[in-house]
mmCIF file of the N, C-alpha and C atoms, coordinates in Angstrom:
data_MODEL
# 
_entry.id   MODEL 
# 
loop_
_atom_site.group_PDB 
_atom_site.id 
_atom_site.type_symbol 
_atom_site.label_atom_id 
_atom_site.label_alt_id 
_atom_site.label_comp_id 
_atom_site.label_asym_id 
_atom_site.label_entity_id 
_atom_site.label_seq_id 
_atom_site.pdbx_PDB_ins_code 
_atom_site.Cartn_x 
_atom_site.Cartn_y 
_atom_site.Cartn_z 
_atom_site.occupancy 
_atom_site.B_iso_or_equiv 
_atom_site.pdbx_formal_charge 
_atom_site.auth_seq_id 
_atom_site.auth_comp_id 
_atom_site.auth_asym_id 
_atom_site.auth_atom_id 
_atom_site.pdbx_PDB_model_num 
ATOM 1   N N  . MET A 1 1  ? -6.698 8.003  -2.139 1.00 0.00 ? 1  MET A N  1 
ATOM 2   C CA . MET A 1 1  ? -6.475 8.847  -3.280 1.00 0.00 ? 1  MET A CA 1 
ATOM 3   C C  . MET A 1 1  ? -4.893 9.165  -4.419 1.00 0.00 ? 1  MET A C  1 
ATOM 4   N N  . CYS A 1 2  ? -4.725 8.442  -3.609 1.00 0.00 ? 2  CYS A N  1 
ATOM 5   C CA . CYS A 1 2  ? -2.754 7.615  -4.196 1.00 0.00 ? 2  CYS A CA 1 
ATOM 6   C C  . CYS A 1 2  ? -3.231 7.609  -5.687 1.00 0.00 ? 2  CYS A C  1 
ATOM 7   N N  . GLU A 1 3  ? -2.579 7.269  -6.664 1.00 0.00 ? 3  GLU A N  1 
ATOM 8   C CA . GLU A 1 3  ? -3.649 6.953  -7.709 1.00 0.00 ? 3  GLU A CA 1 
ATOM 9   C C  . GLU A 1 3  ? -2.009 6.865  -9.138 1.00 0.00 ? 3  GLU A C  1 
ATOM 10  N N  . HIS A 1 4  ? -1.036 6.612  -8.600 1.00 0.00 ? 4  HIS A N  1 
ATOM 11  C CA . HIS A 1 4  ? 0.553  6.415  -9.320 1.00 0.00 ? 4  HIS A CA 1 
ATOM 12  C C  . HIS A 1 4  ? 1.325  5.228  -8.528 1.00 0.00 ? 4  HIS A C  1 
ATOM 13  N N  . LEU A 1 5  ? 1.951  4.472  -9.349 1.00 0.00 ? 5  LEU A N  1 
ATOM 14  C CA . LEU A 1 5  ? 2.818  3.692  -8.727 1.00 0.00 ? 5  LEU A CA 1 
ATOM 15  C C  . LEU A 1 5  ? 4.221  4.228  -8.964 1.00 0.00 ? 5  LEU A C  1 
ATOM 16  N N  . PRO A 1 6  ? 5.330  3.342  -7.935 1.00 0.00 ? 6  PRO A N  1 
ATOM 17  C CA . PRO A 1 6  ? 4.247  2.512  -6.496 1.00 0.00 ? 6  PRO A CA 1 
ATOM 18  C C  . PRO A 1 6  ? 3.474  3.031  -5.757 1.00 0.00 ? 6  PRO A C  1 
ATOM 19  N N  . SER A 1 7  ? 3.017  3.131  -5.086 1.00 0.00 ? 7  SER A N  1 
ATOM 20  C CA . SER A 1 7  ? 1.455  3.025  -3.997 1.00 0.00 ? 7  SER A CA 1 
ATOM 21  C C  . SER A 1 7  ? 2.662  3.961  -2.586 1.00 0.00 ? 7  SER A C  1 
ATOM 22  N N  . CYS A 1 8  ? 1.649  5.530  -2.832 1.00 0.00 ? 8  CYS A N  1 
ATOM 23  C CA . CYS A 1 8  ? 3.021  6.508  -1.613 1.00 0.00 ? 8  CYS A CA 1 
ATOM 24  C C  . CYS A 1 8  ? 2.314  5.133  -0.506 1.00 0.00 ? 8  CYS A C  1 
ATOM 25  N N  . PRO A 1 9  ? 3.180  5.233  0.230  1.00 0.00 ? 9  PRO A N  1 
ATOM 26  C CA . PRO A 1 9  ? 2.374  4.295  1.701  1.00 0.00 ? 9  PRO A CA 1 
ATOM 27  C C  . PRO A 1 9  ? 0.974  5.525  2.196  1.00 0.00 ? 9  PRO A C  1 
ATOM 28  N N  . PRO A 1 10 ? 0.357  4.586  3.483  1.00 0.00 ? 10 PRO A N  1 
ATOM 29  C CA . PRO A 1 10 ? -1.032 5.049  3.202  1.00 0.00 ? 10 PRO A CA 1 
ATOM 30  C C  . PRO A 1 10 ? -0.714 6.084  4.985  1.00 0.00 ? 10 PRO A C  1 
ATOM 31  N N  . ALA A 1 11 ? -1.758 6.794  5.096  1.00 0.00 ? 11 ALA A N  1 
ATOM 32  C CA . ALA A 1 11 ? -1.873 8.115  6.211  1.00 0.00 ? 11 ALA A CA 1 
ATOM 33  C C  . ALA A 1 11 ? -1.295 7.010  7.825  1.00 0.00 ? 11 ALA A C  1 
ATOM 34  N N  . SER A 1 12 ? -1.963 5.811  7.598  1.00 0.00 ? 12 SER A N  1 
ATOM 35  C CA . SER A 1 12 ? -1.435 5.623  8.773  1.00 0.00 ? 12 SER A CA 1 
ATOM 36  C C  . SER A 1 12 ? -0.316 4.477  9.150  1.00 0.00 ? 12 SER A C  1 
ATOM 37  N N  . ALA A 1 13 ? 0.529  4.594  8.206  1.00 0.00 ? 13 ALA A N  1 
ATOM 38  C CA . ALA A 1 13 ? 2.153  4.309  8.569  1.00 0.00 ? 13 ALA A CA 1 
ATOM 39  C C  . ALA A 1 13 ? 2.713  5.001  8.920  1.00 0.00 ? 13 ALA A C  1 
ATOM 40  N N  . SER A 1 14 ? 3.995  4.258  8.847  1.00 0.00 ? 14 SER A N  1 
ATOM 41  C CA . SER A 1 14 ? 4.880  5.515  9.877  1.00 0.00 ? 14 SER A CA 1 
ATOM 42  C C  . SER A 1 14 ? 5.410  6.271  9.258  1.00 0.00 ? 14 SER A C  1 
ATOM 43  N N  . ASP A 1 15 ? 5.828  5.846  8.254  1.00 0.00 ? 15 ASP A N  1 
ATOM 44  C CA . ASP A 1 15 ? 6.632  6.207  7.040  1.00 0.00 ? 15 ASP A CA 1 
ATOM 45  C C  . ASP A 1 15 ? 5.313  7.369  5.987  1.00 0.00 ? 15 ASP A C  1 
ATOM 46  N N  . HIS A 1 16 ? 4.488  8.063  6.446  1.00 0.00 ? 16 HIS A N  1 
ATOM 47  C CA . HIS A 1 16 ? 3.020  8.563  6.064  1.00 0.00 ? 16 HIS A CA 1 
ATOM 48  C C  . HIS A 1 16 ? 3.791  10.319 4.880  1.00 0.00 ? 16 HIS A C  1 
ATOM 49  N N  . GLU A 1 17 ? 4.958  10.583 6.104  1.00 0.00 ? 17 GLU A N  1 
ATOM 50  C CA . GLU A 1 17 ? 4.964  11.627 5.211  1.00 0.00 ? 17 GLU A CA 1 
ATOM 51  C C  . GLU A 1 17 ? 6.271  11.489 3.555  1.00 0.00 ? 17 GLU A C  1 
ATOM 52  N N  . ALA A 1 18 ? 6.393  10.241 3.682  1.00 0.00 ? 18 ALA A N  1 
ATOM 53  C CA . ALA A 1 18 ? 6.305  10.370 2.096  1.00 0.00 ? 18 ALA A CA 1 
ATOM 54  C C  . ALA A 1 18 ? 6.226  10.219 1.110  1.00 0.00 ? 18 ALA A C  1 
ATOM 55  N N  . ALA A 1 19 ? 4.582  10.292 1.479  1.00 0.00 ? 19 ALA A N  1 
ATOM 56  C CA . ALA A 1 19 ? 3.601  11.038 0.736  1.00 0.00 ? 19 ALA A CA 1 
ATOM 57  C C  . ALA A 1 19 ? 4.376  12.150 -0.454 1.00 0.00 ? 19 ALA A C  1 
ATOM 58  N N  . VAL A 1 20 ? 3.149  11.880 -2.032 1.00 0.00 ? 20 VAL A N  1 
ATOM 59  C CA . VAL A 1 20 ? 3.684  12.892 -3.079 1.00 0.00 ? 20 VAL A CA 1 
ATOM 60  C C  . VAL A 1 20 ? 2.750  13.945 -2.137 1.00 0.00 ? 20 VAL A C  1 
ATOM 61  N N  . LEU A 1 21 ? 3.801  15.455 -2.708 1.00 0.00 ? 21 LEU A N  1 
ATOM 62  C CA . LEU A 1 21 ? 2.968  16.575 -2.575 1.00 0.00 ? 21 LEU A CA 1 
ATOM 63  C C  . LEU A 1 21 ? 2.226  16.724 -3.588 1.00 0.00 ? 21 LEU A C  1 
ATOM 64  N N  . VAL A 1 22 ? 0.863  16.726 -3.434 1.00 0.00 ? 22 VAL A N  1 
ATOM 65  C CA . VAL A 1 22 ? -0.066 17.478 -4.613 1.00 0.00 ? 22 VAL A CA 1 
ATOM 66  C C  . VAL A 1 22 ? -0.770 19.287 -4.564 1.00 0.00 ? 22 VAL A C  1 
ATOM 67  N N  . ALA A 1 23 ? -0.656 19.306 -3.153 1.00 0.00 ? 23 ALA A N  1 
ATOM 68  C CA . ALA A 1 23 ? -1.108 20.855 -3.427 1.00 0.00 ? 23 ALA A CA 1 
ATOM 69  C C  . ALA A 1 23 ? 0.308  21.308 -2.112 1.00 0.00 ? 23 ALA A C  1 
ATOM 70  N N  . TYR A 1 24 ? -0.228 22.871 -2.741 1.00 0.00 ? 24 TYR A N  1 
ATOM 71  C CA . TYR A 1 24 ? 1.286  23.189 -1.775 1.00 0.00 ? 24 TYR A CA 1 
ATOM 72  C C  . TYR A 1 24 ? 0.312  24.672 -1.031 1.00 0.00 ? 24 TYR A C  1 
ATOM 73  N N  . HIS A 1 25 ? 0.272  25.188 -0.329 1.00 0.00 ? 25 HIS A N  1 
ATOM 74  C CA . HIS A 1 25 ? 0.198  26.886 -0.061 1.00 0.00 ? 25 HIS A CA 1 
ATOM 75  C C  . HIS A 1 25 ? 1.019  26.853 0.845  1.00 0.00 ? 25 HIS A C  1 
ATOM 76  N N  . PRO A 1 26 ? 2.207  27.915 0.624  1.00 0.00 ? 26 PRO A N  1 
ATOM 77  C CA . PRO A 1 26 ? 3.340  28.192 1.393  1.00 0.00 ? 26 PRO A CA 1 
ATOM 78  C C  . PRO A 1 26 ? 2.992  29.452 2.258  1.00 0.00 ? 26 PRO A C  1 
ATOM 79  N N  . GLU A 1 27 ? 2.343  30.470 1.473  1.00 0.00 ? 27 GLU A N  1 
ATOM 80  C CA . GLU A 1 27 ? 1.510  31.281 1.763  1.00 0.00 ? 27 GLU A CA 1 
ATOM 81  C C  . GLU A 1 27 ? 0.602  31.500 3.001  1.00 0.00 ? 27 GLU A C  1 
ATOM 82  N N  . GLN A 1 28 ? -0.069 29.854 3.016  1.00 0.00 ? 28 GLN A N  1 
ATOM 83  C CA . GLN A 1 28 ? -0.362 29.627 4.337  1.00 0.00 ? 28 GLN A CA 1 
ATOM 84  C C  . GLN A 1 28 ? -0.875 28.744 5.194  1.00 0.00 ? 28 GLN A C  1 
ATOM 85  N N  . GLY A 1 29 ? 0.815  28.438 5.076  1.00 0.00 ? 29 GLY A N  1 
ATOM 86  C CA . GLY A 1 29 ? 1.622  26.968 5.567  1.00 0.00 ? 29 GLY A CA 1 
ATOM 87  C C  . GLY A 1 29 ? 1.409  25.173 6.313  1.00 0.00 ? 29 GLY A C  1 
ATOM 88  N N  . TRP A 1 30 ? 0.738  25.334 4.889  1.00 0.00 ? 30 TRP A N  1 
ATOM 89  C CA . TRP A 1 30 ? -0.028 23.713 4.752  1.00 0.00 ? 30 TRP A CA 1 
ATOM 90  C C  . TRP A 1 30 ? 0.200  23.308 3.192  1.00 0.00 ? 30 TRP A C  1 
ATOM 91  N N  . GLY A 1 31 ? 0.679  21.743 3.180  1.00 0.00 ? 31 GLY A N  1 
ATOM 92  C CA . GLY A 1 31 ? 0.343  20.875 2.109  1.00 0.00 ? 31 GLY A CA 1 
ATOM 93  C C  . GLY A 1 31 ? -0.131 19.597 2.140  1.00 0.00 ? 31 GLY A C  1 
ATOM 94  N N  . LEU A 1 32 ? -1.317 19.373 1.061  1.00 0.00 ? 32 LEU A N  1 
ATOM 95  C CA . LEU A 1 32 ? -1.902 17.764 1.090  1.00 0.00 ? 32 LEU A CA 1 
ATOM 96  C C  . LEU A 1 32 ? -0.454 16.831 0.539  1.00 0.00 ? 32 LEU A C  1 
ATOM 97  N N  . LEU A 1 33 ? -0.753 15.790 1.165  1.00 0.00 ? 33 LEU A N  1 
ATOM 98  C CA . LEU A 1 33 ? -0.249 14.658 0.316  1.00 0.00 ? 33 LEU A CA 1 
ATOM 99  C C  . LEU A 1 33 ? -1.368 13.865 -0.215 1.00 0.00 ? 33 LEU A C  1 
ATOM 100 N N  . CYS A 1 34 ? -1.004 12.528 -1.245 1.00 0.00 ? 34 CYS A N  1 
ATOM 101 C CA . CYS A 1 34 ? -2.042 11.984 -1.790 1.00 0.00 ? 34 CYS A CA 1 
ATOM 102 C C  . CYS A 1 34 ? -2.303 11.002 -1.221 1.00 0.00 ? 34 CYS A C  1 
ATOM 103 N N  . ASN A 1 35 ? -2.038 10.950 0.669  1.00 0.00 ? 35 ASN A N  1 
ATOM 104 C CA . ASN A 1 35 ? -3.085 9.498  1.448  1.00 0.00 ? 35 ASN A CA 1 
ATOM 105 C C  . ASN A 1 35 ? -3.451 10.554 1.905  1.00 0.00 ? 35 ASN A C  1 
ATOM 106 N N  . GLY A 1 36 ? -3.952 12.093 1.636  1.00 0.00 ? 36 GLY A N  1 
ATOM 107 C CA . GLY A 1 36 ? -5.200 12.695 2.561  1.00 0.00 ? 36 GLY A CA 1 
ATOM 108 C C  . GLY A 1 36 ? -4.242 13.074 4.054  1.00 0.00 ? 36 GLY A C  1 
ATOM 109 N N  . VAL A 1 37 ? -2.760 13.246 3.944  1.00 0.00 ? 37 VAL A N  1 
ATOM 110 C CA . VAL A 1 37 ? -2.818 13.826 4.547  1.00 0.00 ? 37 VAL A CA 1 
ATOM 111 C C  . VAL A 1 37 ? -1.922 14.974 4.782  1.00 0.00 ? 37 VAL A C  1 
ATOM 112 N N  . VAL A 1 38 ? -2.451 16.482 5.964  1.00 0.00 ? 38 VAL A N  1 
ATOM 113 C CA . VAL A 1 38 ? -2.057 18.128 5.252  1.00 0.00 ? 38 VAL A CA 1 
ATOM 114 C C  . VAL A 1 38 ? -1.009 18.191 6.062  1.00 0.00 ? 38 VAL A C  1 
ATOM 115 N N  . VAL A 1 39 ? 0.165  18.922 5.292  1.00 0.00 ? 39 VAL A N  1 
ATOM 116 C CA . VAL A 1 39 ? 1.067  18.427 6.107  1.00 0.00 ? 39 VAL A CA 1 
ATOM 117 C C  . VAL A 1 39 ? 0.830  19.936 6.613  1.00 0.00 ? 39 VAL A C  1 
ATOM 118 N N  . PHE A 1 40 ? 1.874  20.942 8.104  1.00 0.00 ? 40 PHE A N  1 
ATOM 119 C CA . PHE A 1 40 ? 2.046  22.521 7.695  1.00 0.00 ? 40 PHE A CA 1 
ATOM 120 C C  . PHE A 1 40 ? 3.743  22.997 8.520  1.00 0.00 ? 40 PHE A C  1 
ATOM 121 N N  . ASP A 1 41 ? 3.555  23.299 7.984  1.00 0.00 ? 41 ASP A N  1 
ATOM 122 C CA . ASP A 1 41 ? 5.065  23.659 7.675  1.00 0.00 ? 41 ASP A CA 1 
ATOM 123 C C  . ASP A 1 41 ? 6.011  23.689 9.535  1.00 0.00 ? 41 ASP A C  1 
ATOM 124 N N  . ASP A 1 42 ? 5.223  23.916 10.149 1.00 0.00 ? 42 ASP A N  1 
ATOM 125 C CA . ASP A 1 42 ? 5.668  24.014 11.933 1.00 0.00 ? 42 ASP A CA 1 
ATOM 126 C C  . ASP A 1 42 ? 5.652  22.448 12.175 1.00 0.00 ? 42 ASP A C  1 
ATOM 127 N N  . SER A 1 43 ? 5.932  21.273 11.484 1.00 0.00 ? 43 SER A N  1 
ATOM 128 C CA . SER A 1 43 ? 5.604  20.156 10.924 1.00 0.00 ? 43 SER A CA 1 
ATOM 129 C C  . SER A 1 43 ? 4.472  19.551 12.379 1.00 0.00 ? 43 SER A C  1 
ATOM 130 N N  . GLY A 1 44 ? 3.943  19.922 12.214 1.00 0.00 ? 44 GLY A N  1 
ATOM 131 C CA . GLY A 1 44 ? 2.067  19.513 12.832 1.00 0.00 ? 44 GLY A CA 1 
ATOM 132 C C  . GLY A 1 44 ? 1.118  18.722 11.898 1.00 0.00 ? 44 GLY A C  1 
ATOM 133 N N  . GLU A 1 45 ? 0.303  17.935 11.522 1.00 0.00 ? 45 GLU A N  1 
ATOM 134 C CA . GLU A 1 45 ? -0.214 15.999 11.011 1.00 0.00 ? 45 GLU A CA 1 
ATOM 135 C C  . GLU A 1 45 ? -1.904 16.793 11.166 1.00 0.00 ? 45 GLU A C  1 
ATOM 136 N N  . LEU A 1 46 ? -2.016 17.214 10.603 1.00 0.00 ? 46 LEU A N  1 
ATOM 137 C CA . LEU A 1 46 ? -4.084 16.583 10.164 1.00 0.00 ? 46 LEU A CA 1 
ATOM 138 C C  . LEU A 1 46 ? -3.940 15.310 10.240 1.00 0.00 ? 46 LEU A C  1 
ATOM 139 N N  . LEU A 1 47 ? -4.019 14.483 9.878  1.00 0.00 ? 47 LEU A N  1 
ATOM 140 C CA . LEU A 1 47 ? -5.017 12.710 9.463  1.00 0.00 ? 47 LEU A CA 1 
ATOM 141 C C  . LEU A 1 47 ? -6.381 12.573 8.837  1.00 0.00 ? 47 LEU A C  1 
ATOM 142 N N  . PRO A 1 48 ? -6.358 12.071 7.392  1.00 0.00 ? 48 PRO A N  1 
ATOM 143 C CA . PRO A 1 48 ? -7.727 12.185 6.363  1.00 0.00 ? 48 PRO A CA 1 
ATOM 144 C C  . PRO A 1 48 ? -9.138 11.519 8.167  1.00 0.00 ? 48 PRO A C  1 
ATOM 145 N N  . ASP A 1 49 ? -8.246 10.472 9.378  1.00 0.00 ? 49 ASP A N  1 
ATOM 146 C CA . ASP A 1 49 ? -9.645 10.177 10.287 1.00 0.00 ? 49 ASP A CA 1 
ATOM 147 C C  . ASP A 1 49 ? -9.709 11.996 10.895 1.00 0.00 ? 49 ASP A C  1 
ATOM 148 N N  . GLY A 1 50 ? -9.428 12.638 11.539 1.00 0.00 ? 50 GLY A N  1 
ATOM 149 C CA . GLY A 1 50 ? -9.443 13.502 11.984 1.00 0.00 ? 50 GLY A CA 1 
ATOM 150 C C  . GLY A 1 50 ? -8.529 14.054 13.082 1.00 0.00 ? 50 GLY A C  1 
ATOM 151 N N  . ARG A 1 51 ? -7.617 12.637 13.392 1.00 0.00 ? 51 ARG A N  1 
ATOM 152 C CA . ARG A 1 51 ? -6.720 12.611 14.630 1.00 0.00 ? 51 ARG A CA 1 
ATOM 153 C C  . ARG A 1 51 ? -5.734 13.811 13.706 1.00 0.00 ? 51 ARG A C  1 
ATOM 154 N N  . SER A 1 52 ? -5.242 14.620 15.079 1.00 0.00 ? 52 SER A N  1 
ATOM 155 C CA . SER A 1 52 ? -3.870 15.501 14.629 1.00 0.00 ? 52 SER A CA 1 
ATOM 156 C C  . SER A 1 52 ? -2.807 14.865 15.460 1.00 0.00 ? 52 SER A C  1 
ATOM 157 N N  . LEU A 1 53 ? -1.200 14.879 14.684 1.00 0.00 ? 53 LEU A N  1 
ATOM 158 C CA . LEU A 1 53 ? -0.380 15.050 15.151 1.00 0.00 ? 53 LEU A CA 1 
ATOM 159 C C  . LEU A 1 53 ? 0.729  16.239 15.564 1.00 0.00 ? 53 LEU A C  1 
ATOM 160 N N  . PRO A 1 54 ? 1.237  16.662 16.770 1.00 0.00 ? 54 PRO A N  1 
ATOM 161 C CA . PRO A 1 54 ? 1.254  17.637 16.874 1.00 0.00 ? 54 PRO A CA 1 
ATOM 162 C C  . PRO A 1 54 ? 2.838  18.145 16.217 1.00 0.00 ? 54 PRO A C  1 
ATOM 163 N N  . ALA A 1 55 ? 2.999  19.607 16.317 1.00 0.00 ? 55 ALA A N  1 
ATOM 164 C CA . ALA A 1 55 ? 4.430  19.979 15.554 1.00 0.00 ? 55 ALA A CA 1 
ATOM 165 C C  . ALA A 1 55 ? 5.632  18.738 16.417 1.00 0.00 ? 55 ALA A C  1 
ATOM 166 N N  . ASP A 1 56 ? 6.275  18.847 16.321 1.00 0.00 ? 56 ASP A N  1 
ATOM 167 C CA . ASP A 1 56 ? 8.003  18.298 16.522 1.00 0.00 ? 56 ASP A CA 1 
ATOM 168 C C  . ASP A 1 56 ? 8.725  19.298 16.605 1.00 0.00 ? 56 ASP A C  1 
ATOM 169 N N  . ARG A 1 57 ? 8.731  20.475 18.528 1.00 0.00 ? 57 ARG A N  1 
ATOM 170 C CA . ARG A 1 57 ? 8.773  21.358 18.369 1.00 0.00 ? 57 ARG A CA 1 
ATOM 171 C C  . ARG A 1 57 ? 9.941  20.672 19.991 1.00 0.00 ? 57 ARG A C  1 
ATOM 172 N N  . LYS A 1 58 ? 11.370 20.903 18.886 1.00 0.00 ? 58 LYS A N  1 
ATOM 173 C CA . LYS A 1 58 ? 12.088 20.554 20.335 1.00 0.00 ? 58 LYS A CA 1 
ATOM 174 C C  . LYS A 1 58 ? 13.037 22.101 20.518 1.00 0.00 ? 58 LYS A C  1 
ATOM 175 N N  . LEU A 1 59 ? 13.610 21.921 22.079 1.00 0.00 ? 59 LEU A N  1 
ATOM 176 C CA . LEU A 1 59 ? 14.390 23.128 22.424 1.00 0.00 ? 59 LEU A CA 1 
ATOM 177 C C  . LEU A 1 59 ? 14.911 23.394 22.276 1.00 0.00 ? 59 LEU A C  1 
ATOM 178 N N  . THR A 1 60 ? 15.687 24.679 21.732 1.00 0.00 ? 60 THR A N  1 
ATOM 179 C CA . THR A 1 60 ? 16.733 25.099 21.669 1.00 0.00 ? 60 THR A CA 1 
ATOM 180 C C  . THR A 1 60 ? 17.166 26.225 22.467 1.00 0.00 ? 60 THR A C  1 
ATOM 181 N N  . GLY A 1 61 ? 18.749 26.067 22.880 1.00 0.00 ? 61 GLY A N  1 
ATOM 182 C CA . GLY A 1 61 ? 18.890 27.072 23.379 1.00 0.00 ? 61 GLY A CA 1 
ATOM 183 C C  . GLY A 1 61 ? 19.165 26.989 24.820 1.00 0.00 ? 61 GLY A C  1 
ATOM 184 N N  . CYS A 1 62 ? 19.220 27.791 25.253 1.00 0.00 ? 62 CYS A N  1 
ATOM 185 C CA . CYS A 1 62 ? 19.150 27.773 27.216 1.00 0.00 ? 62 CYS A CA 1 
ATOM 186 C C  . CYS A 1 62 ? 17.387 27.566 27.479 1.00 0.00 ? 62 CYS A C  1 
ATOM 187 N N  . THR A 1 63 ? 17.338 26.839 28.689 1.00 0.00 ? 63 THR A N  1 
ATOM 188 C CA . THR A 1 63 ? 15.754 26.558 28.822 1.00 0.00 ? 63 THR A CA 1 
ATOM 189 C C  . THR A 1 63 ? 15.443 26.903 30.411 1.00 0.00 ? 63 THR A C  1 
ATOM 190 N N  . ALA A 1 64 ? 16.570 27.647 31.457 1.00 0.00 ? 64 ALA A N  1 
ATOM 191 C CA . ALA A 1 64 ? 16.505 27.887 32.807 1.00 0.00 ? 64 ALA A CA 1 
ATOM 192 C C  . ALA A 1 64 ? 15.940 29.040 32.820 1.00 0.00 ? 64 ALA A C  1 
# 
C-alpha cells in the first residue's frame, strides 16, 4: 500500500504505527495507515490480516 520513499514499516513490523496516516475519521474514532493498519483513538488496532491488538488500557488512580 505504501508508495512513498522511504517506505513505511509493514504491518508485521514492531514499529508499524510509524506509517503515514492516509485517512482519518475523528468523528468515528479511527484512522488508516498506509500499511493497511487501522488505528483507533483508544489505541486499539486492526491489522490487515484481520487480527486485532487491544487498546492500551493503563489503570490510573485507586484500584482497590
